[in-house]
Structures are given as C-alpha cells and as structure tokens.
FIMI-878442 format. One record per residue (C-alpha): y, x, z; residue in one letter. Coordinates in pm, whole numbers, plus 32768, in hexadecimal, padded with zeros to 4 digits. Layout:
// FIMI-878442
YXZa ...
END
This chain:
// FIMI-878442
6FE69D22E82Cx 6F329CF0E976x 70229CA7EA8Fx 6F399C9CEBBAx 6E209D72EC3Ax 6CD79CB5EC65x 6CDF9CD1EDDEx 6E169BF9EDEFx 6D6F9AE1ED2Cx 6C6D9AA3EE3Cx 6CB2999EEF49x 6D059A3AF096x 6D169997F1F0x 6E649A35F253x 6F829B09F1CDx 6F329C1DF2C8x 6DCC9C33F249x 6E449C3AF0DFx 6F209D6CF11Ex 6E059E13F1DAx 6D139DE7F0B7x 6E139E6AEFBDx 6E489F9CF093x 6CD49FE0F095x 6CC99FC2EF19x 6DF8A0ACEF06x 6D39A1B1EFCFx 6C39A1BBEEB7x 6D49A1CCEDACx 6D00A065ED3Bx 6E4D9FC8ECDDx 6E1F9F03EB9Bx 6CF99E76EAD1x 6CD19FB8EA05x 6C92A07CEB49x 6B859F89EBBFx 6AD59F94EA6Dx 6A97A10EEA85x 6A3DA103EBF8x 68CEA136EBA6x 679AA125EC86x 6740A24FED5Ax 65D2A1E8ED4Cx 64F5A0B4ED1Cx 6407A006EE09x 62C99F71ED82x 62AC9E1EEE2Fx 61DD9D8BED14x 60889DC1EDBAx 5FC89DD5EF00x 5F049F18EF41x 5DBB9F1BF005x 5DDE9FF3F13Ex 5CB1A0BFF0CDx 5D7BA137EF9Bx 5E9CA1C9F066x 5EE8A33DF088x 6007A40CF122x 614AA3FEF059x 60F8A2B8EFA7x 61F7A199EFADx 611FA063EFD3x 61229EF1F022x 5FFD9E61F0E6x 5F9C9D12F17Bx 5EC39CE5F2ABx 5EA39C62F40Ax 5F3E9D02F540x 5E1D9D62F624x 5EE29E06F741x 60479E3FF7BBx 60B29F2CF8CEx 62009FADF958x 61CAA113F9D1x 62D1A18CFAC8x 6299A305FAB9x 633FA3EDFA60x 642BA2D6F9EEx 63E9A16AF999x 6332A13DF84Ex 6298A00AF7AFx 6135A03CF72Dx 60629F42F669x 5F289F43F594x 5EF29E71F45Cx 5DA39E36F3ACx 5D2B9DA9F261x 5BC89D8EF1D3x 5BC59F02F17Dx 5C4C9FB0F2B3x 5D5B9FD8F3BDx 5EB7A077F3C5x 5F98A0DEF4E8x 6104A063F4EDx 6211A107F5C4x 6381A0C8F61Cx 6451A1CBF6D9x 656BA0CBF70Ax 65249F58F71Fx 659E9E04F798x 64E29D01F86Cx 64D89C1FF737x 64039D24F683x 63049D24F79Ex 62EF9BAAF778x 62C89BC7F5FDx 619A9CACF62Ax 60BF9BC3F6F8x 5F489C01F6E1x 5E9B9B23F5E2x 5FD79AF3F511x 5FB49B2FF395x 60D39C0DF312x 61439CCCF1DDx 61AC9E34F229x 62569F30F142x 62A7A0A0F17Dx 624AA20CF148x 60F1A273F1BFx 60EAA3A4F2A5x 5FDCA470F34Fx 5FF9A420F4C4x 5F44A4B0F5F3x 5E3AA39FF5E2x 5E1AA364F46Bx 5F02A2CBF367x 603CA215F3D7x 6186A17EF364x 62C2A1C2F42Ex 63D2A0B5F42Bx 632E9FEAF313x 63D09EB3F27Ex 631E9D7BF302x 631A9C1DF265x 623E9AE5F262x 60EE9B01F1B4x 60A49A30F082x 62089A26EFEEx 621A9A42EE6Fx 62119BACEDF7x 63339C44ED34x 62FE9C33EBBAx 63A39D87EB75x 63FF9ECCEC25x 65179E9EED26x 66449F8AECFBx 66C7A03FEE2Fx 6835A0A9EE0Cx 68FFA1BDEEB4x 69BDA10EEFCAx 6A98A148F0FAx 6A9EA0D2F265x 6A9A9F58F283x 6A689F12F110x 69189E6CF0CBx 68449E85EF92x 686B9D0CEF5Fx 69E89D2AEF5Ex 69D79E45EE61x 68E09D8BED82x 69BD9C53ED7Bx 6AF59D1EED28x 6A3F9DDFEC15x 69AD9C9EEB80x 6B0E9C0DEB70x 6B939D4CEACEx 6A849D47E9C1x 6AF79BE8E960x 6C699C46E950x 6C889DB9E8F7x 6CB99E46E79Ax 6B629ED2E73Bx 6BC29F2CE5D7x 6B3CA079E55Ex 6C21A1A8E572x 6B3BA26AE487x 6B42A218E311x 69FBA19AE280x 69D4A2D8E1B1x 69DDA3B1E2EDx 68DEA2D4E39Ex 67F8A2E6E270x 6817A460E24Cx 67C3A4A0E3BCx 66C3A387E3E0x 6790A2D3E4EAx 675BA170E567x 688EA087E554x 6963A09EE691x 69529F2DE6F5x 67D89F28E6CEx 67ADA069E79Bx 68919FEEE8B3x 67E99E97E8D1x 668F9F35E8CEx 66E6A024E9ECx 677B9F0DEAC1x 66679E12EA6Ax 652C9ED1EA05x 642E9DF1E951x 62DD9DB3E9FEx 62159E92E912x 62F69FC5E940x 6254A0FFE9D3x 62CBA155EB32x 629AA2C9EAE9x 637AA2BFE9B3x 6492A224EA7Ex 6461A2FAEBB1x 644FA442EAEDx 6570A3CEEA0Ex 64A6A411E8D3x 64D3A2B5E839x 65AFA297E6FCx 66A4A1C1E7C7x 66DBA2E1E8BAx 66F9A3D3E794x 6816A302E70Ax 68CEA2FEE857x 68A0A475E88Cx 6915A4C1E72Bx 6A4BA3E6E75Bx 6A9FA494E8A2x 6A73A5F2E810x 6B3CA59AE6D8x 6C5AA512E7AFx 6C5BA654E875x 6C5EA72DE73Cx 6D78A657E6ABx 6E3EA68BE7E9x 6E0AA804E7DAx 6E74A807E66Bx 6FB1A747E6C8x 6FF7A83EE7E2x 6FDDA960E6EAx 70BEA8ADE5EEx 71BFA864E6FFx 71C7A9D4E761x 71F0AA3FE5F8x 731FA959E5DDx 73C9AA1DE6F6x 7493AB57E6ACx 746CACBDE725x 7513AE01E6C3x 742DAED3E5E2x 73DDB01FE68Fx 73DAB0F6E556x 73B0B25AE5DFx 7236B258E5B9x 7210B3C3E555x 732EB45DE61Bx 736AB5C1E689x 7335B548E7F1x 71DEB4B5E799x 7176B5FBE6EFx 71EFB6C7E81Bx 7125B5EDE90Bx 6FE8B609E838x 7013B785E821x 7047B7ABE99Bx 6F09B6F7EA00x 6DEBB7D1EA80x 6CF3B6E7E9D1x 6CC8B63CE881x 6CD1B4C3E869x 6B81B41CE81Ex 6B59B35AE6DAx 6B72B213E79Cx 6CB7B283E844x 6D4EB2EBE6F5x 6CEFB19AE65Ex 6D90B0E0E783x 6ED1B1B1E767x 6EE5B162E5F1x 6EACAFEAE626x 6FB5AFD4E736x 70A7B0A6E667x 7082AFC1E53Ax 70BEAE8BE611x 7204AF19E69Bx 728EAF4FE53Bx 72A0ADD4E50Fx 73CEACF7E550x 730FAC0AE638x 7288AC67E793x 713DAD1EE7AAx 704AAC73E896x 6F22AD60E89Fx 6E0DAD8EE99Dx 6D91AEF4E9CAx 6C3CAEEDEA6Dx 6B56B008EABEx 6A51B05DEBBEx 6AAEB113ECFDx 6B0DB27CECADx 6B2AB243EB35x 6C91B2C6EB22x 6D73B197EB04x 6E9CB241EBAFx 6ED7B345EA9Ex 6ECAB230E998x 6FD7B176EA5Fx 70A1B2BBEA70x 7092B2DCE8F3x 710FB175E8CFx 7228B1BEE9C8x 728EB2F2E902x 72B0B223E7C2x 739BB132E876x 7465B24BE91Ax 748AB30BE7D2x 7506B1C5E735x 7623B1B7E834x 758BB0BDE92Ax 7519B0BAEA96x 73B6B075EB0Dx 7344AFC1EC4Ax 71E3AFF8ECD3x 717FAF0AEDEBx 7041AF31EEBCx 6FC0AE42EFCBx 6FA8AF42F0E7x 7070B071F156x 6F39B14CF147x 6F01B0F4EFD9x 7075B108EF84x 708AB262F024x 6F5AB2D9EF5Cx 700DB274EE1Cx 7156B30EEE8Cx 70B8B460EEDFx 6FFAB46CED95x 711FB3F9ECBEx 7212B4E6ED6Ex 7125B609ED30x 7115B5B8EBBDx 727AB545EB72x 736CB5F2EC61x 7334B74BEBBFx 7395B6A7EA73x 74E6B638EAFEx 7490B4CBEB43x 752BB446EC85x 744EB361ED58x 74A8B270EE71x 73C0B204EF8Dx 73F6B0B2F02Fx 7322B010F140x 7360AF35F271x 7333B05AF362x 7447B12DF2C4x 756CB17EF3AFx 76BEB0D5F376x 7767B20DF2E3x 7647B261F1F6x 7634B0F3F18Bx 77AAB0E9F13Ex 778EB227F06Fx 7668B190EFB1x 772EB050EF68x 7851B120EEDFx 777DB1FCEDFDx 76C7B0C7ED73x 7809B005ED34x 78B5B12DEC8Cx 778DB16FEBA9x 7767B2CEEC35x 7605B27EECACx 7536B252EB72x 73E9B201EC1Bx 73EBB12BED58x 72A7B112EE1Ex 726DB037EF4Dx 71DAAF03EFEEx 7263AD9EEFFCx 73A8AE42F076x 73FAAE62EF01x 743AACECEEE9x 7538ACDEF006x 7686AC46EFAAx 7741AD90EFE0x 7675AE3FEECFx 772DAE3AED84x 76BDAEFAEC4Fx 77B6AF75EB51x 76C8AF51EA29x 755FAEF5EA7Cx 747DAF0CE94Bx 731AAF1BE9D9x 7271AE87EB0Cx 711FAF15EB78x 7058AE4AEC77x 6F2CAEF2ED16x 6E19AE0FED9Cx 6EFEACF9ED22x 6E18ABE0ED97x 6E77AC3DEEFCx 6FDDABCBEEBFx 704AAA60EEBDx 70CAA9CFED76x 7227A9B0EE0Ex 722AAB25EE5Fx 71C5AB84ECFCx 72D1AAA6EC62x 73D7AB28ED58x 739DAC90ECE8x 73ACAC28EB7Ax 74FCAB7FEBB9x 7589ACCAEC36x 7584AD30EAC8x 763EAC00EA41x 774BAC75E950x 77ECABC0E82Bx 7831AC1EE6C2x 7978ABEDE605x 7929AA7AE5D6x 78E7AA4DE74Bx 776CAA29E71Dx 769BAAB8E83Dx 75C5ABF0E81Cx 7491AC16E8F9x 73E7AD60E954x 7290ADB6E8C8x 7176AD8CE9C6x 703EAE5EE9FDx 6F3EADDEEAFAx 6E39AECEEB83x 6CF0AE6DEC25x 6BC8AF34ECA7x 6AF9ADF4ECA9x 6A59ADE1EB4Fx 6A4BAC82EABFx 68F9AC11EA34x 68FAABADE8C4x 68C8AA34E8F2x 69DCAA28E9F6x 6AC7AAEAE913x 6A83A9F2E7F9x 6AB1A8C1E8D7x 6BDDA924E9ADx 6C89AA52E913x 6C87AA00E79Ex 6E05A9F7E79Cx 6E23AB5CE81Fx 6DFCAC9EE75Ex 6CFFAD74E817x 6CD3AEEFE80Cx 6B91AF72E8A0x 6B54B0D5E920x 69DCB0DEE90Cx 6993B250E945x 69C7B336EA6Fx 6A8CB47DEA50x 69ABB5A9EA01x 691FB66AEB29x 68F0B53AEC04x 6789B4EEEC58x 6726B38BECBFx 6712B34DEE36x 65ACB341EEBBx 6575B206EF8Dx 6479B207F0A9x 6407B0E1F180x 63BAB11FF2EEx 6353B030F3FFx 642AB042F53Ax 6305B0D9F5FBx 633AB21BF52Dx 649CB248F5B2x 6450B3A1F647x 63DEB421F4F1x 6525B3A4F45Cx 65ECB459F56Dx 652DB59AF51Bx 658FB56AF3ACx 6700B54FF412x 66E9B694F4DCx 663FB749F3B8x 6749B6D3F2C2x 6868B748F3A4x 67B6B896F3DFx 67D6B8D0F267x 694EB89DF27Bx 6952B736F204x 69C5B5ECF2A0x 6938B491F2DDx 69A9B327F2FFx 6904B23CF3F8x 6959B0CFF3AAx 6942AFDCF4CEx 6885AE94F4B1x 6945AD6CF42Bx 6995AC61F530x 6A1EAB40F463x 6A42AA4EF587x 6B4FAB10F63Fx 6C4EAC1EF5F3x 6C55AC7AF766x 6AD9ACA7F768x 6AF1AD77F628x 6BF1AE5AF6D2x 6B1DAE79F80Dx 69EAAED0F73Dx 6AB0AFE4F68Fx 6B31B072F7DBx 69D2B065F879x 6930B106F747x 6A33B21EF74Ax 69FAB263F8BCx 687EB268F893x 6887B34BF761x 6988B439F7F8x 6898B46BF91Cx 6757B47AF84Dx 67E4B565F742x 68AAB64EF82Ax 693AB74BF7E8x 6984B6B4F690x 6AE7B62BF667x 6ACBB4B0F641x 6BFBB3DCF5DBx 6C32B263F5D2x 6CF0B185F4DFx 6D06B007F4E0x 6DEAAEEDF46Cx 6EA2AEC3F5B8x 6F32B026F5B5x 709FB043F54Cx 70DDB0BFF3EBx 715BB20CF478x 7022B23DF54Dx 6F41B1E3F426x 6FF5B2E4F34Cx 6FD1B3F2F45Ax 6E5BB3B4F47Ex 6E26B3B6F303x 6EF5B4F5F2DEx 6E27B59EF3F1x 6CE1B539F343x 6D64B5A0F1ECx 6DD6B6F4F278x 6C81B736F316x 6CF9B713F47Fx 6BF1B603F4BAx 6A7FB622F46Bx 6A1EB4B1F485x 6AFAB380F450x 6A8CB23FF4FBx 6B28B122F437x 6B30AFAFF3F8x 6B49AF2AF294x 6CB5AF9CF28Dx 6C2EB0C5F1C2x 6B83AFDDF0C7x 6C76B01FEFA9x 6D34B14EEF2Cx 6CE2B259F030x 6C9BB3A1EF7Cx 6C1FB4CDF045x 6B4EB5ABEF5Bx 6AB7B674F07Dx 6A1BB53AF118x 68B5B530F09Bx 6801B448F18Fx 683BB2D5F1CCx 6785B21CF2E2x 67ABB09FF2DFx 6730B005F423x 6699AEA5F41Bx 66ADAEB0F29Fx 6600AD5BF292x 6747ACB8F30Ax 6816AD2EF1E1x 683EAC8FF08Bx 67B2AD45EF5Cx 6907AD92EEBDx 6986AE12F00Ex 6858AEF9F03Ax 6890AF83EEDBx 6A03AFC1EF20x 69B4B075F066x 68ACB14AEFB9x 69B9B1ACEEBDx 6A7CB266EFCCx 6984B388EFA8x 690FB437EE6Dx 6A71B4A6EE15x 6A33B61DEE23x 693CB70AED7Cx 6838B6F1EE94x 6718B5F5EE8Ax 677AB4D2EF6Dx 669FB3E1F032x 66DBB280F0B3x 65F7B20CF1D0x 65DBB094F208x 656FB05FF371x 64DEAF03F39Dx 6444AE32F4B0x 630EAD5BF483x 62B3AC48F449x 6372AC35F300x 63CBAAECF25Ax 635CAAC0F0EEx 64C5AAEAF075x 64FDAC26F145x 63B9ACB7F0BBx 6430AC72EF56x 6580AD1AEF9Bx 64E6AE54F02Fx 63EAAE66EF13x 6504AE4EEE12x 65C1AF6BEEBDx 6486B040EEC2x 6432AFF8ED56x 6580B02DECA5x 66D1B0DEECB7x 6757B01AEB8Dx 6880AF48EBFFx 6852AE4FEAE2x 66E6AE14EB40x 674AADF3ECAFx 6857ACF6EC4Ax 6759AC30EB7Bx 6668AC1AECA1x 6785ABC2ED8Dx 67E9AAA7ECA3x 6680AA29ECA3x 6671AA2EEE1Fx 67C7A9AAEE7Dx 6856A8FBED4Bx 69AFA93FECB8x 6A79A8FDEDF5x 6AB8AA6BEE4Bx 6B1EAAC8ECEAx 6BFDA996ECCBx 6CECAA38EDC0x 6D4EAB04EC90x 6DD0A9C6EBF0x 6E58A904ED17x 6DD9A87CEE5Bx 6D96A706EE4Cx 6C91A611EDDEx 6B78A687ECFBx 6BD2A640EB93x 6A6EA5FFEB1Ax 69D0A4C8EBAEx 68A8A489EAC7x 685DA5BCE9F1x 67A9A6EBEA7Fx 6804A852EA29x 6698A8BCEA4Ax 65EAA7B2E97Ax 66F6A73FE882x 6759A885E7DBx 670AA7F4E682x 67F5A6CDE6BFx 6909A7BAE737x 68E6A87FE5F0x 68EDA742E51Dx 6A25A6C2E5D0x 6AD1A813E5A7x 6A82A820E432x 6B08A6BFE3FDx 6C5AA6E9E4AAx 6D31A781E393x 6CB9A685E28Ex 6CD8A563E382x 6E42A5B7E3DAx 6EAFA5E6E271x 6DECA4CBE1C5x 6DE6A3C4E2D8x 6F1FA3F3E3B3x 6F26A284E423x 6DB8A290E48Bx 6DFAA3D9E543x 6F18A33DE60Dx 6E46A20AE664x 6D21A2E7E6C5x 6DF5A3BBE7B2x 6E8DA283E84Dx 6D34A1F1E897x 6C97A328E927x 6DA4A409E9BBx 6EA7A315EA4Ax 6F95A425EAC4x 6E86A51BEB2Bx 6EE6A5FFEA08x 6FC7A6BEEAF9x 6E8FA744EBA4x 6E54A812EA6Cx 6FB6A889EA29x 6FEBA998EB27x 
END
C-alpha cells in the first residue's frame, strides 16, 4: 500500500508552495503514484547531438552550437529581439517576440551558445523563434528527453522528479496474464513503462514519435482493453436492472398502423423494427441506438416501437432537443396514430398555463398514451401513470442528468418492491463510423437504417464561389417559378450570437429586396417558440417561397416541397453540419440541389470538407471523413461531455488493436476476474462513468 503521492516526498521550501504544487498535479489528474506512472510523454526532444546549421530545414527540431555574430532590438511595429548565430557551415536567425533585458545580455556578440528549437522559414531565410538557449560545450544528453503534458506553472523538471519517484514506489506488476501477453505479442508492462519514460540511447526517435514501438503498442492495448472492459461492465450492470417486458409485438394496433401507411417500410426499417421489438420483450431495459442517415425514415420506426409499448398497456415519452423538431414528430405521429384511437399529449415550455395543466392531467391519468415534447417532459410536475418506453431524438444534445431524469419518470416497483425502469431508444441522424462504434459504443445495441425510402433521389451538390451569387439568385427564382421552395442558410458566426442574429437579419433584408416579389421569411434561434412555429407553418403551407435561416433548421425540419438549399459561407461550417443541412431537401419526389457558396481563399481543411460534400451523399462516409478531420470529440457528445477517454490509442491507426481488445473482453472477464479488476483500476480510475450514459 502506498500512502503518499510522489510529489509529497520531495523537499519543499514552504507549506504554501507544497499545496500549490499538489494543486497543479491535481489539475492533471495526478494524485497517487499509479497516476504518475501512466502520465506518459507527449513527445521527445533529441538533445543527444549537435546539428550543423547547413543541415537545417523548415519544420525540423534541432540543437545547434555556434557564436553570436549580431544582436539587435527592433522597436517597430513592437519591440522584438533579433540575433544571428553562426557555425562553420552557415548562419541562422533567432527571434524573440517577448524578452527580458537579461536575454539581451546573454546574446552578446562573440559569445558561444547552444540553441534548441523548431526551424521555420522566415522573411530573410531560416530562423528559430523563442529557442531554448544554454551554454555551449555542456555534456550532451545520452538519451531522448521526454516532454510531458503539463499545466501553468508546472515545469518539466518537477514532473520528471515526481515521475521518477513514482516509478520507484508504484506497483508495476502486470495486470495481463502471461498467456495473454504471449498470444498478442505484448511487452511486459513494467518494461514498456520504463522504456517510455527513459528511452535508451539507441532507440529510434521516429518509433517513439509515431507511437509504433512495441512499448507504445502495449500501452495502447492496455488502454483499449480497459475501455472495452468498462463497456462490458456497463452492459452487465444494465442487464441486472429490471424492466417490464412489452409483449404486444404483433398487436392489432401495429397491424392497423402498417396497413394505414401510404408507403411500405424498407428492408432496413423492417429489420430495425424487429430488433427493437425483440429487445422490448426482455425483462431488463433496452438500451438501443437507432441510427440512420438524414431522411432514412427513423420516425416511423420509432412509431412502431411506441405502438408495441402502447398495445402492451404502457405509456411512451418522446423527447426532442428543440420545439421545431418536437413539433415535427408530434405532427407526424398524430397523423399516423390519432386515427387509430391513440391519444397524444404535446408538452413544451411555450405551452400556455391551461394547455399545460390539461397535458399534466392526461399524462398522470394514463389517458395520454404517447407524450411528445422538449425538456419540459422532465419538469417536476410531469408524472406518468405507467411509462414503459422512452425515445430520445438526437440524444447527444441532452445532458446526462436530463436523460436520467426522464428515465426516472418511469420508476415503478414490482410486488417485492424492486424498481422497474422504462426501455430506452436513442435516435441519431449522425452515423457513427465503425472504429468509433467499436471503441465507444460496444456496450450499446445498434440498429442501422442504411437505405433511403424508394422514390427519393440523392441531392445533387454544387460548389459555387461567392462571385457567382447572381447566378445562384437566378436559380432560386427559377425553382420558385416551378412552384417549389428554397432555404437560404446564413453564414455561421461562432464568435458571437448577436453577430449571428445580425447576419441573419441583414441577409433576410438583402434577399427580400433582391428576390422581390418573392415571399422571403426569416427564422433564427432568438425568435420565441411561438414565432418559430408560425414561420415554419407558413413555409410548410407554401405561404413563403424562400426561408432565410440559421442552423436552427439543421435537424428534423421536413418540408417535401423545398427542393433547393443554399448554404452561404459553407467553408465556415463543420462537415457533419453541412450534411445535416443538406438533408433538409430531397424529401419529395423532385430532384433537389444543395449549393455550397464559399469565399476564397480556402484553408486546406475547408477545401477537404467541401470536396467531401461534393463527392458523396453517404452519411457514413461523411462521418468517417469528419472523424479523420476532427477526431472523436463531436461524436463523444453521444456518450457524455467531458474529458476524452482515449489518451494514447488512435481510432484511425489502431483499428487492429481495438478489434483484439474487443475479442479478448469476454474471456478476460470470465477467466481472469482479478486481473480484470486490477486492469480497470489502473487505467480507468473512475472515468468509467464517461461511458455509461
């Protein structure tokens, strides 16, 4: 048992300083020796050799020795310190944007110095900006120098000392049995950890930097296995809970709904309905994710699930993140289910006091079988008589607390006083790439709708530079002349909500004038819920020809007659967001077009995004490219906001390790339960909750 963290073992000048250092370690999550041991280098610096200046090139991290040949403080446009250093092979410029008088003194002409930094291409040749300077002639390092993730006021030396102490005192015993290490060709844990903290002199810098060395492989495998173990435990914990089986899978109500539909379900929709139906027959809560591309028909699948719960004698709650999206669901569900005798309730924050009271009463009495709304569903006054199924649309846009709160509305107890939980269906129009699904969603059952309803043709995407704006306006007029409608999405202004609103108002005014006599409407996030509903109703009923909008229309808006989408300053939007916006058209029988208006010059990332939109309509391919560009952060909202769970492994390059870890989990938990517990303790340390929502 280790009583003290390594930081507390070091001698400190004063008690105040000691607390301060501990707080800095706490910021990094470093609380006991085991934490310090797995606080691994971010990168390594090669201080083992001196490079000739003639061998330098832009982007290279290098250490040189030479003599200062000039020093100059330039006052314009603001004070900068400039110096030049020379060796036998050439000269290099040095520059400091912020400096102290002592640095000017240190850089006296004729003084031999050692300088280390990244080489850049400057206006007058190669340079280093803010390099590290030390005395020339000191002994060179014998091995690569680790550089650790740190925080304000915490030096690399302090971290190295604390980590060295931890390596002497922490338990480095292996949490993987020898047989597992042999089977997967893994280096022993203690050896891998020591090598990464103290790389031997002959070790390749590239192997360490690219994380391709066997020591890194061991660490990445351990991290991925811990994550998969945590997901397996989350699934087991859910299966230990109780839920009422919803047994009316093939009810008269379900048959009546299927017969009343003016369309036939696609094969993918039928498969999803069957998978969800089977889950709800069980006596533990379903926790299934229904994902499908924009326009793939998730709502009817949710309606079929709701019907199974209602026919089994239970109520259903469907919660959406915005009133626009909630209203879309309500209108569709009411059209399908009200003629079959199912009573619905509508509950949002903008509802009047009398209507809200009536909704509360019909929900509490059990009269309302399907309740649709926004976060208003989780208010204290809302009480369900018998909630059997919770459906969350775009569930990653709700906080974990909100999701749990809605689930608790269904808490009932059996004869023995044991709690029942409702079944839960999560819907998402953001497809999850395969590697991400394996790494972060292995505990969830996933249904995928991977085909569009018949009769829908893919949206054609066109790219147009802003200078062609008049042509785009002509396209809008032509589309309206044929009896159709168009969306015009305003540019994203991330810095300021007020600026975003002003941009929307200005764009609306300009378009109303330029497109007159066309009827141009405006919708944005600052409108009241009532005003938003009125604008959407007017557009849906054909009273508006063009709708100028912010990204408030990104999800759920369904107007089949709208066949043209213009996205202004498309280079400012994320790839997933562009794809969602494009999905607002292409919902009728007419060929739809999405025009991405962009302004040059384009950054490399913006060019990649626009190319992806032009090249494919496939949401899964878009999601894969988005993951490549931005990492898993966006998708992780689907699990829970918070720190990234993967620190060392990469979803892009370590797919084989993810598969190996996933294959090992069941055997590891059953054959080596003690090892599994020790492994989770070392690697997760309470972060399992990030994966359990």
